[in-house]
Backbone as CSV, one residue per row, in Angstrom:
resi,resn,N_x,N_y,N_z,CA_x,CA_y,CA_z,C_x,C_y,C_z
1,MET,28.047,-84.195,11.245,29.282,-84.826,10.877,29.605,-85.907,11.894
2,GLU,29.972,-87.073,11.424,30.238,-88.195,12.310,31.705,-88.314,12.717
3,LEU,32.559,-87.468,12.182,33.972,-87.542,12.508,34.219,-87.049,13.919
4,ARG,35.301,-87.510,14.504,35.636,-87.101,15.863,37.062,-86.570,15.917
5,GLY,37.303,-85.649,16.825,38.643,-85.181,17.134,39.366,-84.524,15.980
6,SER,40.642,-84.874,15.846,41.499,-84.202,14.879,41.066,-84.464,13.432
7,ASN,40.456,-85.621,13.158,39.958,-85.873,11.794,38.882,-84.863,11.421
8,GLN,37.989,-84.564,12.338,36.939,-83.583,12.087,37.546,-82.212,11.836
9,LEU,38.543,-81.855,12.621,39.197,-80.561,12.436,39.880,-80.472,11.075
10,ARG,40.507,-81.560,10.644,41.160,-81.562,9.328,40.151,-81.391,8.205
11,VAL,39.021,-82.097,8.305,37.984,-81.985,7.281,37.441,-80.558,7.221
12,ILE,37.184,-79.973,8.374,36.658,-78.607,8.419,37.700,-77.616,7.911
13,ALA,38.952,-77.782,8.311,40.005,-76.876,7.849,40.192,-76.989,6.337
14,LEU,40.115,-78.197,5.798,40.221,-78.368,4.344,39.021,-77.745,3.644
15,SER,37.839,-77.933,4.193,36.633,-77.326,3.617,36.747,-75.809,3.593
16,LEU,37.224,-75.236,4.693,37.429,-73.782,4.749,38.480,-73.326,3.737
17,SER,39.524,-74.119,3.574,40.576,-73.775,2.620,40.040,-73.774,1.191
18,ILE,39.230,-74.772,0.850,38.636,-74.824,-0.486,37.668,-73.660,-0.668
19,TYR,36.851,-73.398,0.343,35.937,-72.249,0.275,36.733,-70.967,0.049
20,GLY,37.802,-70.783,0.816,38.623,-69.591,0.672,39.239,-69.478,-0.714
21,TYR,39.704,-70.598,-1.248,40.305,-70.603,-2.579,39.275,-70.198,-3.635
22,LEU,38.104,-70.807,-3.575,37.076,-70.538,-4.589,36.471,-69.144,-4.464
23,ASN,36.502,-68.572,-3.265,35.908,-67.248,-3.043,36.958,-66.161,-2.834
24,ARG,38.201,-66.484,-3.124,39.310,-65.533,-3.037,39.447,-64.907,-1.652
25,VAL,39.279,-65.739,-0.649,39.477,-65.314,0.739,40.812,-65.900,1.184
26,GLN,41.834,-65.071,1.274,43.174,-65.569,1.570,43.535,-65.497,3.049
27,SER,42.908,-64.618,3.790,43.260,-64.395,5.179,42.616,-65.431,6.107
28,SER,43.426,-65.992,6.988,42.898,-66.936,7.981,41.938,-66.231,8.936
29,ARG,42.221,-64.984,9.251,41.322,-64.219,10.125,39.979,-63.986,9.438
30,ARG,40.006,-63.725,8.136,38.751,-63.517,7.412,37.965,-64.828,7.303
31,LEU,38.659,-65.943,7.097,37.970,-67.235,7.077,37.318,-67.516,8.424
32,GLU,38.003,-67.171,9.509,37.432,-67.334,10.848,36.146,-66.509,10.978
33,ARG,36.173,-65.249,10.517,34.980,-64.394,10.571,33.861,-64.965,9.712
34,GLU,34.202,-65.421,8.508,33.190,-65.987,7.611,32.500,-67.193,8.257
35,ALA,33.265,-68.009,8.955,32.700,-69.196,9.599,31.703,-68.837,10.692
36,GLY,31.834,-67.639,11.244,30.930,-67.216,12.305,29.743,-66.400,11.838
37,ARG,29.738,-65.948,10.568,28.658,-65.075,10.120,27.998,-65.507,8.807
38,ASN,28.706,-66.254,7.963,28.204,-66.628,6.649,27.469,-67.965,6.741
39,VAL,26.207,-67.973,6.349,25.374,-69.177,6.473,25.943,-70.334,5.650
40,GLU,26.470,-70.043,4.461,27.066,-71.102,3.634,28.214,-71.785,4.369
41,VAL,29.063,-70.989,4.999,30.223,-71.540,5.692,29.783,-72.257,6.966
42,MET,28.761,-71.728,7.630,28.225,-72.415,8.814,27.747,-73.813,8.447
43,TRP,27.061,-73.921,7.317,26.583,-75.231,6.849,27.781,-76.121,6.527
44,LEU,28.763,-75.563,5.837,29.938,-76.316,5.415,30.713,-76.873,6.606
45,THR,30.802,-76.100,7.678,31.596,-76.502,8.843,30.764,-77.144,9.956
46,GLY,29.462,-77.265,9.740,28.617,-77.799,10.798,28.558,-76.872,11.995
47,ARG,28.693,-75.569,11.727,28.668,-74.506,12.746,29.847,-74.541,13.719
48,LEU,30.875,-75.274,13.364,32.090,-75.273,14.183,33.008,-74.194,13.639
49,VAL,33.433,-73.272,14.491,34.282,-72.150,14.078,35.697,-72.408,14.578
50,LEU,36.632,-72.572,13.643,38.036,-72.725,13.995,38.653,-71.338,14.163
51,ASP,39.586,-71.217,15.086,40.242,-69.917,15.227,41.271,-69.732,14.114
52,HIS,41.644,-68.476,13.886,42.522,-68.160,12.763,43.872,-68.851,12.865
53,LYS,44.367,-69.074,14.076,45.665,-69.735,14.252,45.594,-71.200,13.812
54,THR,44.496,-71.875,14.128,44.308,-73.263,13.701,44.245,-73.344,12.178
55,ILE,43.503,-72.423,11.569,43.388,-72.388,10.109,44.751,-72.114,9.486
56,ALA,45.471,-71.120,10.019,46.788,-70.762,9.481,47.775,-71.923,9.605
57,ASN,47.784,-72.583,10.741,48.692,-73.723,10.928,48.356,-74.861,9.975
58,PHE,47.077,-75.151,9.795,46.679,-76.202,8.870,47.141,-75.866,7.454
59,ARG,46.922,-74.626,7.036,47.313,-74.214,5.693,48.830,-74.240,5.521
60,LYS,49.558,-73.839,6.560,51.027,-73.844,6.507,51.554,-75.276,6.425
61,ASP,50.987,-76.163,7.231,51.462,-77.544,7.300,51.034,-78.398,6.105
62,ASN,49.999,-77.981,5.389,49.438,-78.810,4.311,49.317,-78.070,2.982
63,GLY,50.126,-77.040,2.787,50.020,-76.202,1.597,49.999,-76.942,0.270
64,PRO,50.998,-77.796,-0.024,50.993,-78.498,-1.317,49.776,-79.406,-1.502
65,ALA,49.362,-80.085,-0.452,48.196,-80.968,-0.552,46.919,-80.163,-0.780
66,ILE,46.792,-79.016,-0.127,45.610,-78.168,-0.311,45.550,-77.663,-1.752
67,ARG,46.700,-77.225,-2.280,46.731,-76.761,-3.674,46.317,-77.867,-4.636
68,LYS,46.773,-79.091,-4.375,46.424,-80.230,-5.229,44.918,-80.516,-5.169
69,VAL,44.355,-80.500,-3.965,42.917,-80.732,-3.809,42.113,-79.643,-4.513
70,CYS,42.530,-78.388,-4.371,41.828,-77.280,-5.023,41.881,-77.429,-6.540
71,ALA,43.028,-77.819,-7.074,43.155,-78.014,-8.524,42.239,-79.137,-8.993
72,GLN,42.167,-80.220,-8.237,41.277,-81.331,-8.594,39.815,-80.911,-8.502
73,PHE,39.493,-80.118,-7.499,38.134,-79.623,-7.311,37.711,-78.763,-8.499
74,VAL,38.588,-77.846,-8.911,38.298,-76.984,-10.055,38.177,-77.826,-11.323
75,GLY,39.066,-78.806,-11.495,38.988,-79.696,-12.656,37.665,-80.448,-12.712
76,LEU,37.207,-80.940,-11.590,35.921,-81.630,-11.530,34.777,-80.696,-11.896
77,PHE,34.800,-79.478,-11.347,33.758,-78.502,-11.673,33.743,-78.180,-13.158
78,ARG,34.928,-78.039,-13.752,34.993,-77.774,-15.197,34.444,-78.948,-15.989
79,GLN,34.815,-80.157,-15.590,34.360,-81.365,-16.272,32.834,-81.486,-16.222
80,LEU,32.249,-81.071,-15.116,30.799,-81.154,-14.938,30.072,-79.892,-15.406
81,ASN,30.830,-78.941,-15.976,30.264,-77.655,-16.452,29.501,-76.918,-15.344
82,LEU,30.085,-76.868,-14.170,29.423,-76.226,-13.041,29.867,-74.783,-12.824
83,PHE,30.880,-74.329,-13.557,31.280,-72.926,-13.468,30.397,-72.108,-14.370
84,LEU,29.905,-71.004,-13.853,29.069,-70.105,-14.641,29.958,-69.145,-15.413
85,MET,29.637,-68.950,-16.660,30.366,-67.988,-17.480,29.725,-66.631,-17.288
86,PRO,30.526,-65.564,-17.178,29.949,-64.222,-17.033,29.181,-63.832,-18.294
87,SER,28.078,-63.154,-18.099,27.277,-62.747,-19.254,27.949,-61.584,-19.964
88,CYS,27.790,-61.517,-21.259,28.404,-60.469,-22.088,27.313,-59.595,-22.667
89,ASN,26.524,-58.977,-21.816,25.426,-58.123,-22.307,25.893,-56.750,-22.638
């Protein structure tokens, strides 16, 4: 990642927030743990692990914007047919 300082932290915190939304991970402490153990999240964050307080503050300070981004993200996935439908076997 070429970003520096607070911009990099915002991008990573937003990425974690979207990951949490899509994977139903609501706890900032759990997102912190996922960033340290889950390979997908390590790739997403460039192996930078934010502490739970940083994640919680970002989510508190940017709640409406995060919800809007998540809604747009889901809309894009639906438009591109990227959501898998559960099988009915």
